C-alpha positions as CSV (number, residue, x, y, z in Angstrom):
1,M,61.9,-135.2,54.5
2,P,65.8,-133.8,55.6
3,V,67.4,-136.3,53.2
4,K,64.9,-135.8,50.3
5,E,65.6,-132.2,49.4
6,P,69.5,-132.1,49.3
7,T,69.2,-135.1,47.3
8,Q,67.1,-133.7,44.6
9,T,69.0,-130.4,44.5
10,L,72.3,-133.0,44.0
11,W,70.2,-134.8,40.7
12,G,69.3,-131.2,39.5
13,L,72.8,-130.2,39.5
14,V,74.4,-133.3,38.0
15,W,71.8,-133.5,35.2
16,L,72.6,-129.7,34.9
17,E,76.2,-130.6,34.5
18,R,75.8,-133.7,32.0
19,L,73.4,-131.6,29.8
20,W,76.0,-128.7,29.8
21,Q,78.9,-131.6,28.6
22,D,76.2,-132.2,25.5
23,V,75.9,-129.1,24.6
24,R,79.7,-128.7,24.9
25,Y,80.5,-131.7,22.8
26,G,77.7,-131.1,20.2
27,C,79.4,-127.9,20.0
28,R,82.9,-129.4,19.4
29,T,81.4,-132.1,17.0
30,L,79.4,-129.3,14.6
31,A,82.5,-127.3,14.8
32,A,84.4,-130.5,12.9
33,S,82.2,-130.6,10.2
34,P,81.7,-126.9,9.3
35,G,80.3,-127.8,5.6
36,F,77.4,-129.9,7.3
37,A,76.8,-127.2,9.8
38,A,76.0,-124.8,7.3
39,V,73.9,-126.5,5.2
40,A,72.1,-127.7,8.0
41,V,71.6,-124.0,9.7
42,L,70.6,-122.6,6.2
43,S,68.3,-124.9,5.3
44,L,66.7,-124.5,8.7
45,A,66.7,-120.6,8.7
46,I,64.8,-121.1,5.4
47,G,62.6,-123.1,6.7
48,I,62.1,-121.6,10.0
49,G,62.2,-117.8,9.0
50,A,59.2,-118.4,6.2
51,N,57.4,-119.9,9.3
52,C,58.2,-116.8,11.3
53,A,56.7,-114.5,8.6
54,I,53.6,-115.6,7.3
55,F,52.6,-115.9,11.2
56,S,53.8,-112.1,11.6
57,F,51.6,-111.8,8.2
58,A,48.8,-113.8,9.8
59,D,48.5,-112.3,13.3
60,A,48.5,-108.9,11.4
61,L,45.8,-109.9,9.5
62,L,43.5,-112.2,12.0
63,L,45.3,-113.7,14.9
64,R,46.5,-110.5,17.2
65,P,44.4,-110.0,20.4
66,L,42.5,-106.6,20.6
67,P,44.5,-104.2,22.6
68,V,42.4,-103.9,25.9
69,A,42.8,-105.8,29.5
70,R,41.8,-109.7,29.2
71,P,41.2,-109.7,25.4
72,G,39.8,-113.2,25.9
73,E,36.6,-111.9,27.7
74,V,35.5,-109.8,24.8
75,L,32.9,-110.7,22.2
76,T,31.7,-108.7,19.5
77,V,27.8,-108.5,19.2
78,G,25.4,-107.2,16.9
79,S,22.6,-108.3,13.8
80,T,23.0,-110.0,10.8
81,T,20.8,-111.5,8.1
82,S,21.0,-114.9,6.7
83,V,22.4,-113.3,3.5
84,E,25.7,-112.6,3.1
85,A,27.2,-109.9,1.0
86,F,30.1,-111.4,-0.8
87,G,30.8,-114.2,1.2
88,A,31.1,-112.4,4.5
89,S,29.1,-111.9,7.4
90,S,29.2,-108.3,9.4
91,L,27.8,-108.0,12.7
92,I,26.5,-104.1,12.7
93,S,23.9,-102.2,14.9
94,S,21.5,-99.3,15.0
95,Y,21.9,-97.6,18.0
96,P,18.3,-98.1,19.0
97,D,19.6,-101.9,18.7
98,Y,22.7,-101.5,20.9
99,V,20.2,-99.8,23.7
100,D,18.0,-102.8,23.3
101,I,20.8,-105.1,23.6
102,R,22.8,-103.5,26.8
103,D,19.8,-102.9,28.6
104,R,18.2,-106.0,28.6
105,S,21.2,-108.6,28.1
106,K,22.8,-110.0,31.5
107,S,25.7,-112.2,30.1
108,F,27.9,-109.4,29.7
109,E,29.6,-107.0,32.2
110,G,29.2,-103.9,29.2
111,L,28.7,-103.6,26.3
112,A,30.2,-100.4,23.9
113,A,29.2,-99.6,20.8
114,F,31.5,-97.6,18.3
115,T,31.8,-96.9,14.8
116,Y,34.4,-95.0,12.5
117,L,34.9,-91.6,10.9
118,T,36.6,-90.0,8.8
119,A,37.1,-86.5,9.3
120,G,38.9,-83.1,8.8
121,F,40.8,-82.4,11.8
122,A,42.5,-78.9,12.4
123,A,44.7,-79.0,15.7
124,D,43.6,-75.4,15.8
125,P,40.5,-74.1,15.0
126,T,41.4,-71.6,12.5
127,S,43.8,-74.0,10.6
128,A,43.1,-76.2,7.4
129,P,41.7,-79.1,8.1
130,K,43.8,-82.8,7.5
131,L,41.9,-85.6,6.9
132,K,42.1,-87.9,9.8
133,M,40.3,-91.3,11.1
134,G,38.4,-91.4,14.7
135,M,36.3,-93.2,16.5
136,L,32.5,-92.3,17.9
137,A,32.4,-94.4,21.0
138,S,29.9,-95.0,23.8
139,G,31.0,-93.5,27.0
140,N,31.7,-96.5,28.5
141,L,34.3,-97.7,26.2
142,F,37.4,-97.1,28.0
143,T,35.4,-98.7,31.2
144,V,34.4,-101.6,29.6
145,M,37.4,-102.3,27.4
146,G,39.6,-101.5,30.8
147,V,41.7,-99.0,29.1
148,E,43.2,-96.3,31.1
149,P,44.2,-92.6,29.7
150,T,47.6,-91.6,30.1
151,F,46.6,-88.0,30.4
152,G,43.3,-86.7,31.5
153,R,40.1,-88.9,31.7
154,G,37.9,-90.7,29.7
155,F,34.4,-90.2,29.0
156,R,31.9,-89.9,31.8
157,P,28.1,-91.5,32.0
158,E,26.8,-88.0,31.3
159,E,28.8,-87.2,28.4
160,D,26.8,-90.0,26.8
161,Q,23.1,-89.1,27.1
162,I,22.3,-85.9,25.3
163,P,23.1,-85.8,21.6
164,G,25.2,-83.4,20.4
165,R,25.5,-81.6,23.7
166,D,29.2,-82.8,25.1
167,A,31.8,-81.6,22.6
168,V,35.1,-83.7,24.2
169,V,37.9,-85.8,22.5
170,V,40.5,-88.1,23.8
171,L,43.1,-88.1,21.8
172,G,45.2,-91.3,20.1
173,R,48.9,-91.1,21.0
174,A,50.4,-90.9,17.8
175,L,48.4,-87.9,16.9
176,W,49.3,-86.3,20.1
177,E,52.9,-86.8,19.5
178,Q,52.7,-85.5,15.6
179,E,50.2,-83.0,16.0
180,F,51.0,-81.5,19.6
181,G,54.6,-82.2,19.7
182,S,53.9,-84.6,23.0
183,D,53.0,-81.8,25.0
184,P,51.0,-82.5,28.4
185,A,49.4,-79.5,28.4
186,V,47.3,-80.4,25.3
187,L,44.6,-81.0,28.1
188,G,41.7,-78.2,27.8
189,R,42.9,-76.9,24.3
190,R,40.3,-76.6,21.4
191,L,40.6,-78.2,18.1
192,R,38.5,-78.5,15.0
193,I,36.6,-81.6,13.7
194,N,34.6,-81.1,10.4
195,G,33.7,-77.8,11.7
196,N,32.8,-78.3,15.1
197,E,34.7,-77.2,18.1
198,L,35.8,-79.9,20.5
199,T,38.1,-80.0,23.6
200,V,40.6,-82.3,24.4
201,I,40.2,-84.2,28.2
202,G,42.7,-86.8,27.2
203,V,45.5,-88.9,25.3
204,A,44.8,-92.8,24.8
205,P,48.0,-94.7,25.5
206,S,50.0,-96.2,23.2
207,E,49.0,-99.7,22.9
208,F,45.5,-98.5,22.8
209,T,45.0,-98.0,18.8
210,G,41.4,-98.8,18.8
211,M,39.2,-102.0,18.0
212,D,40.4,-102.2,14.3
213,Q,43.4,-104.6,13.2
214,Y,44.0,-102.1,10.2
215,V,42.3,-99.1,11.5
216,R,44.8,-97.0,13.6
217,S,42.2,-94.1,15.4
218,D,43.4,-91.0,16.0
219,F,40.9,-89.5,18.3
220,F,37.7,-91.0,20.3
221,V,35.0,-88.8,20.3
222,P,31.7,-89.8,22.5
223,L,29.1,-91.3,20.1
224,M,26.5,-88.4,21.2
225,M,28.0,-86.3,19.0
226,S,27.6,-87.9,15.3
227,P,24.9,-86.3,14.5
228,R,26.9,-83.5,14.1
229,L,29.7,-84.8,13.2
230,M,28.5,-87.5,10.5
231,S,28.0,-85.7,7.1
232,D,25.0,-88.3,6.1
233,P,22.2,-87.3,8.5
234,K,21.1,-91.0,8.4
235,T,24.2,-92.5,9.1
236,G,24.8,-89.9,12.3
237,S,21.3,-90.9,13.4
238,L,20.9,-92.3,16.8
239,E,16.8,-92.9,16.3
240,A,16.7,-94.5,12.8
241,R,16.4,-98.3,13.8
242,D,17.4,-99.3,10.6
243,A,21.0,-97.1,10.5
244,R,22.9,-99.7,11.3
245,N,26.6,-98.8,11.5
246,L,27.6,-99.3,14.7
247,Q,29.6,-103.1,16.1
248,I,29.1,-103.7,19.4
249,K,31.9,-105.0,21.7
250,G,30.9,-107.1,25.3
251,R,32.4,-108.2,27.8
252,L,31.1,-111.5,29.5
253,R,30.7,-111.6,32.7
254,P,33.0,-114.5,35.2
255,G,31.1,-117.8,34.6
256,V,29.1,-117.0,31.4
257,T,30.0,-118.9,28.4
258,Q,29.3,-117.7,24.8
259,A,26.8,-120.3,24.0
260,A,24.7,-119.1,27.5
261,A,25.4,-115.3,25.7
262,Q,24.0,-116.6,21.9
263,A,21.0,-118.2,23.4
264,E,20.0,-115.0,25.3
265,L,20.4,-112.6,22.5
266,T,18.4,-115.2,19.9
267,T,15.9,-114.6,22.8
268,I,16.6,-110.8,22.6
269,A,16.3,-110.9,18.7
270,A,12.9,-112.6,18.7
271,D,11.4,-110.2,20.8
272,L,12.6,-107.7,18.7
273,E,11.3,-109.0,15.6
274,R,8.1,-109.0,17.1
275,A,8.1,-105.5,18.3
276,Y,9.5,-104.1,15.4
277,P,8.5,-106.4,12.2
278,D,9.3,-103.6,9.5
279,V,12.6,-103.6,10.3
280,D,13.9,-106.2,11.9
281,K,12.2,-108.9,10.0
282,N,14.2,-112.6,9.3
283,R,17.0,-110.3,11.3
284,R,19.1,-112.4,14.3
285,L,21.5,-111.6,17.1
286,A,24.9,-113.2,16.9
287,V,28.1,-113.5,19.4
288,R,31.4,-114.1,18.0
289,T,35.0,-114.0,19.3
290,E,36.8,-111.8,17.7
291,L,38.8,-114.3,15.5
292,Q,35.3,-115.7,14.5
293,A,33.9,-112.1,14.1
294,R,37.4,-111.3,11.6
295,M,37.3,-114.7,9.8
296,A,33.7,-113.9,8.8
297,E,33.9,-110.5,7.6
298,D,36.8,-111.0,5.7
299,P,37.2,-114.5,4.4
300,P,39.1,-114.1,1.9
301,D,41.8,-113.4,4.6
302,A,41.1,-116.7,6.4
303,T,42.0,-118.4,2.8
304,L,45.0,-116.4,2.1
305,I,46.3,-117.1,5.5
306,A,45.5,-120.6,5.1
307,M,47.0,-120.9,1.8
308,L,50.4,-119.5,2.9
309,S,50.8,-121.3,5.6
310,T,50.5,-124.0,4.4
311,L,53.0,-123.8,1.8
312,A,55.1,-122.0,4.5
313,L,54.8,-126.1,6.5
314,A,55.5,-127.5,3.2
315,V,59.0,-125.7,3.3
316,L,59.8,-126.5,6.7
317,L,58.9,-129.8,5.8
318,V,61.4,-129.8,3.2
319,A,64.5,-128.3,5.3
320,C,63.5,-130.8,8.2
321,A,64.0,-133.6,5.3
322,N,67.0,-132.2,4.0
323,V,68.5,-132.1,7.8
324,A,67.7,-135.8,8.3
325,G,68.8,-137.0,5.2
326,L,71.8,-135.7,5.9
327,L,72.6,-136.7,9.6
328,T,71.4,-140.1,8.5
329,S,74.4,-139.6,5.8
330,R,76.7,-139.3,8.7
331,A,75.5,-142.0,10.7
332,P,77.7,-145.0,9.4
333,A,80.9,-142.4,10.2
334,R,79.6,-142.2,14.0
335,A,78.9,-145.9,14.8
336,R,82.5,-146.2,15.4
337,E,82.0,-143.5,17.6
338,M,78.7,-144.2,19.3
339,A,80.5,-148.4,19.4
340,L,83.3,-147.1,21.7
341,R,81.3,-144.7,23.9
342,L,79.2,-148.1,24.5
343,A,82.2,-150.1,25.2
344,I,83.4,-147.4,27.9
345,G,80.0,-147.6,29.5
346,A,77.8,-144.6,27.8
347,G,74.2,-145.6,28.3
348,R,72.3,-145.5,24.7
349,G,69.7,-143.3,26.7
350,R,72.7,-141.3,27.2
351,L,73.9,-141.2,23.4
352,A,70.3,-140.7,22.2
353,R,70.2,-137.4,24.5
354,Q,73.6,-136.4,23.3
355,L,72.1,-136.8,19.5
356,V,69.0,-134.5,20.4
357,T,71.3,-132.0,21.7
358,E,73.0,-131.6,18.8
359,S,69.9,-131.4,16.9
360,L,68.4,-128.9,18.9
361,L,71.8,-127.0,18.8
362,L,71.4,-126.9,14.9
363,A,67.6,-126.1,15.0
364,L,68.0,-123.1,17.2
365,T,71.0,-121.9,15.7
366,G,68.5,-122.1,12.8
367,G,65.8,-120.2,14.6
368,I,68.3,-117.3,15.1
369,A,69.2,-117.2,11.7
370,G,65.6,-117.5,10.4
371,L,65.0,-114.8,12.6
372,G,66.6,-112.8,9.9
373,V,65.0,-114.3,7.2
374,G,61.7,-113.7,8.9
375,Y,62.5,-110.1,9.8
376,A,63.0,-109.7,5.6
377,G,59.8,-111.3,4.7
378,M,58.4,-108.8,7.2
379,T,59.8,-106.3,5.2
380,L,58.1,-107.3,2.1
381,F,54.5,-107.5,3.7
382,R,55.2,-104.6,5.2
383,Q,55.5,-102.8,1.6
384,I,51.9,-103.8,1.2
385,E,50.3,-100.0,1.7
386,L,46.8,-99.1,0.7
387,P,46.9,-95.9,-1.8
388,T,45.4,-93.8,0.8
389,D,45.8,-90.9,3.4
390,L,44.5,-92.5,6.5
391,P,45.9,-94.4,8.9
392,I,44.8,-98.0,7.5
393,T,48.1,-99.9,7.8
394,L,49.4,-103.6,8.3
395,S,51.0,-104.0,11.2
396,I,53.5,-106.3,10.6
397,Q,55.9,-106.3,13.6
398,M,58.5,-108.8,15.3
399,D,56.9,-109.1,18.6
400,R,57.3,-111.7,21.8
401,R,54.4,-113.8,19.8
402,A,56.4,-114.1,16.8
403,L,59.5,-115.0,18.4
404,A,57.9,-117.8,20.5
405,V,56.8,-118.9,17.9
406,S,60.0,-119.3,16.1
407,L,61.5,-121.0,19.4
408,I,58.1,-123.7,19.0
409,V,59.0,-124.2,15.6
410,A,62.8,-124.8,16.0
411,V,62.2,-127.0,18.9
412,A,59.6,-128.8,16.8
413,S,62.3,-129.2,13.8
414,A,64.8,-130.9,16.1
415,V,62.0,-133.1,17.4
416,I,61.0,-134.2,13.5
417,F,64.8,-134.6,12.1
418,G,66.6,-135.3,14.6
419,L,64.7,-137.6,16.9
420,V,64.7,-141.0,14.0
421,P,68.8,-140.3,13.1
422,A,69.4,-140.5,17.2
423,I,67.3,-143.7,17.6
424,Q,68.7,-145.5,14.6
425,A,72.1,-144.3,16.3
426,T,71.6,-145.6,19.2
427,R,70.9,-148.8,17.9
428,T,74.2,-149.7,17.1
429,D,75.7,-153.1,17.2
430,L,78.5,-152.9,19.2
431,T,80.1,-156.1,18.2
432,A,79.5,-156.0,14.5
433,V,80.9,-152.2,14.5
434,M,84.3,-153.1,16.6
435,K,84.7,-156.2,14.0
436,A,84.2,-154.1,10.7
437,G,86.5,-151.5,12.0
438,D,86.2,-147.9,9.9
439,S,84.4,-149.8,6.9
440,V,80.8,-149.5,8.3
441,A,78.2,-149.9,5.6
442,P,74.6,-148.9,6.1
443,G,72.0,-151.6,6.7
444,R,69.2,-152.6,4.2
445,R,66.3,-150.5,6.6
446,R,68.8,-147.8,7.0
447,R,69.0,-147.4,3.0
448,W,65.6,-147.7,2.8
449,G,64.5,-144.9,5.4
450,R,67.3,-142.5,3.5
451,A,65.5,-143.3,0.2
452,V,62.3,-142.4,1.9
453,L,63.7,-138.9,3.1
454,V,64.8,-138.4,-0.5
455,G,62.0,-139.0,-2.1
456,G,59.8,-137.3,0.2
457,Q,61.8,-134.0,0.0
458,I,61.9,-134.6,-4.2
459,A,58.2,-135.3,-4.0
460,V,57.4,-132.1,-2.0
461,S,60.1,-130.0,-3.4
462,V,58.3,-130.7,-7.2
463,V,54.8,-129.6,-5.8
464,L,56.0,-126.2,-4.5
465,L,57.6,-125.6,-7.6
466,V,54.5,-126.4,-9.3
467,I,52.8,-124.2,-7.0
468,A,55.1,-121.5,-7.4
469,L,54.7,-121.9,-11.5
470,F,51.1,-121.9,-11.4
471,M,51.2,-118.6,-9.3
472,Y,53.6,-117.1,-11.2
473,R,51.7,-117.6,-14.6
474,G,48.6,-116.5,-13.0
475,F,49.8,-113.3,-11.8
476,R,51.8,-112.7,-14.8
477,Q,48.6,-113.0,-17.0
478,Q,46.3,-111.1,-14.8
479,L,48.9,-108.1,-15.4
480,A,48.9,-108.8,-19.1
481,G,45.3,-108.2,-19.2
482,G,45.2,-105.2,-17.2
483,P,42.8,-103.6,-15.4
484,G,40.4,-103.4,-18.3
485,Y,40.7,-99.6,-19.3
486,R,43.6,-97.2,-20.2
487,I,46.3,-96.3,-17.5
488,D,48.9,-94.5,-19.5
489,H,48.5,-90.6,-19.4
490,L,45.7,-91.5,-16.5
491,L,46.2,-89.0,-13.4
492,M,43.7,-89.2,-10.4
493,M,42.6,-86.7,-7.9
494,S,40.7,-87.0,-5.4
495,F,38.6,-84.2,-3.1
496,D,36.5,-84.6,-0.2
497,P,34.4,-81.3,0.2
498,T,32.7,-82.5,3.5
499,L,36.3,-81.4,5.7
500,L,35.0,-78.1,4.8
501,R,31.3,-78.8,5.7
502,Y,29.9,-78.4,1.9
503,T,26.5,-78.4,1.5
504,D,25.3,-81.4,-1.0
505,V,24.8,-78.5,-3.3
506,Q,27.7,-76.7,-2.9
507,S,29.8,-80.3,-3.6
508,T,28.1,-80.4,-6.8
509,Q,29.1,-77.0,-7.9
510,F,32.1,-77.9,-6.5
511,F,33.1,-80.8,-8.8
512,E,31.4,-79.2,-12.0
513,Q,33.9,-76.1,-11.8
514,V,36.6,-78.5,-11.4
515,A,35.8,-80.9,-14.1
516,E,35.2,-77.8,-16.4
517,R,38.1,-75.8,-15.5
518,S,40.1,-79.2,-16.0
519,R,39.1,-79.2,-19.3
520,D,40.7,-76.1,-20.5
521,V,43.8,-77.3,-19.1
522,P,46.3,-77.7,-22.4
523,G,47.2,-81.5,-23.2
524,V,43.5,-82.6,-21.3
525,R,41.3,-84.7,-23.8
526,A,39.1,-86.0,-21.5
527,V,37.9,-85.1,-17.9
528,T,35.5,-87.8,-15.7
529,M,34.6,-88.3,-12.7
530,S,33.5,-91.2,-10.3
531,T,33.1,-92.2,-6.6
532,S,35.8,-94.8,-6.3
533,V,39.0,-96.1,-8.4
534,P,37.6,-99.4,-10.3
535,M,38.9,-102.2,-8.9
536,S,39.6,-101.0,-5.6
537,N,37.9,-102.3,-2.3
538,D,36.3,-98.3,-2.5
539,S,32.6,-98.5,-3.7
540,L,29.0,-96.6,-3.0
541,G,27.5,-99.1,-1.5
542,S,25.5,-102.6,-2.1
543,E,22.4,-103.1,-4.4
544,T,20.7,-106.2,-5.2
545,L,20.5,-106.6,-9.2
546,V,18.6,-109.6,-11.0
547,P,19.3,-109.7,-14.2
548,E,15.8,-110.3,-16.1
549,G,14.7,-113.6,-16.3
550,F,17.6,-115.1,-14.3
551,Q,17.2,-117.0,-10.8
552,F,20.0,-116.9,-8.3
553,P,20.7,-120.5,-6.9
554,P,20.2,-121.0,-3.0
555,G,22.0,-120.0,-0.9
556,K,24.3,-118.1,-3.5
557,D,24.0,-113.9,-3.1
558,N,22.8,-111.7,-5.3
559,I,24.9,-108.3,-3.7
560,T,27.3,-106.7,-6.0
561,S,28.8,-103.1,-5.1
562,T,28.2,-99.7,-6.8
563,R,30.3,-96.8,-8.5
564,W,29.0,-93.8,-9.9
565,G,30.4,-92.2,-12.5
566,S,29.9,-88.9,-15.4
567,R,28.7,-89.2,-18.3
568,F,32.2,-88.8,-20.0
569,W,33.3,-91.9,-17.9
570,R,34.2,-93.8,-21.1
571,D,36.0,-91.4,-22.6
572,G,38.0,-90.6,-19.8
573,T,39.2,-94.1,-19.5
574,S,38.5,-95.9,-23.0
575,A,36.7,-98.4,-20.6
576,A,35.0,-101.6,-22.6
577,T,31.7,-102.5,-22.2
578,I,29.9,-105.9,-22.3
579,P,26.7,-105.4,-24.9
580,S,23.9,-106.8,-23.1
581,T,20.2,-108.1,-24.9
582,R,19.2,-108.4,-21.2
583,R,18.0,-105.3,-18.5
584,A,19.0,-105.8,-15.1
585,S,16.9,-104.5,-12.7
586,R,17.1,-103.3,-9.0
587,S,15.1,-105.1,-6.4
């Protein structure tokens, strides 16, 4: 034992010394061929940078874990049906559903319920409100998610008992910095949300922005305050079993699997269906991982990520094939060098390691340059913004996960393009090379391999060009076709009377007065009103519309989004309508 440890240490030092020698020699070799090195690094930078940018985009859309403690233990729980709206399957529950699941389930350490609230926020009760988005959450949210406020405290158990009693709020870090100047004396201050005064009890940490990858929560309020803060009485109801607008996240107990939790929830769902057949018929409870929930809620995102990832991998393969071809073309020129090193006693394994080291140097240099390409791609993705005043953003960033992926892609690239040329170079026939002198012609197998590389590179490049051409033509046709209504000389304004706590009657009067006065403005030809902008993601809701005499195929939904417009809608937008002889009936 006393001899073994020094021997292992000595071999480790020898290995590091040889590796350092390989690195220095590789740097000198690449510096001696600056043109080759520049082309190889540029090719790899494009391939690695594209994959880095696409991963960051996919991470922001789907892959990034929740900003909570041990996010892998947190699952999404909720009620669903077999009917999917627009291919999406969301898990949403009512407050009575949440209470039943929370009290009956034994698979979770804790279950927290929440929903998002768009509200008029005033840092001072006397100031005008601003549009903010916050979260109404059960009292155990911070405890279940393992989140400790930076200042103050979270919700207490007793603040989750009586509807409308405990008017307290935890501020998000961004809101605390923007509206209160990072003042630590904010605790105890009173502010106004949707006309209700609340007391600040804490400030959430900067990393905890809520439970959604798009929406940053500016504040957190007890769920029991929803009857006072929600403008729609049914939406804010804590008693209606069919008022399903809550999301539920649960932390699994140690040793409990997702399958076991699902089996338990299936039993609970059957009990609820028997107890409440009017509202829970054909409903089931499901449990999903965060990734499963995101993919089910927005299937187009997963499809988009798959398409972009495939294209990015194809670009990387083209880059690797390009570098492999360059290395293969240099093999005859380096054959004499390899033969001389073999002649003076170098092992073939050592030569292979030297060549792989050179490939790694190329890949790592290309990876560093690729970070710049990836950052440029992220900058383009960051320009995708929704036209809204709400804190809805796509947080695309160069974090540790993106750097780790870039490193993995770089090393994998080195293996892809460097391993085969290294093996071929170490198969050098010493006698033949020494006899041939400086003129070493590549063998038939090597020429065949180079032809395969070039042919594959050309084939993939042509496929990528064709895809890019079709995408360009498709986008051009869509833009040329227009949205279906005139957008020139068309201005849009949005109002939310609920921020001032207007009643339905007051809101109707307000909109009528705005429309009437706008028509009197010189130069205005027409004024119209709508619940949302056409072709936007906003809609008044979803309804089941069945054209008369039509049967939908099995497994296909018949749900459509609805928007309401005033009787002057066509005059204001010049929108075309499609004549129909069939009357669509709601069901």
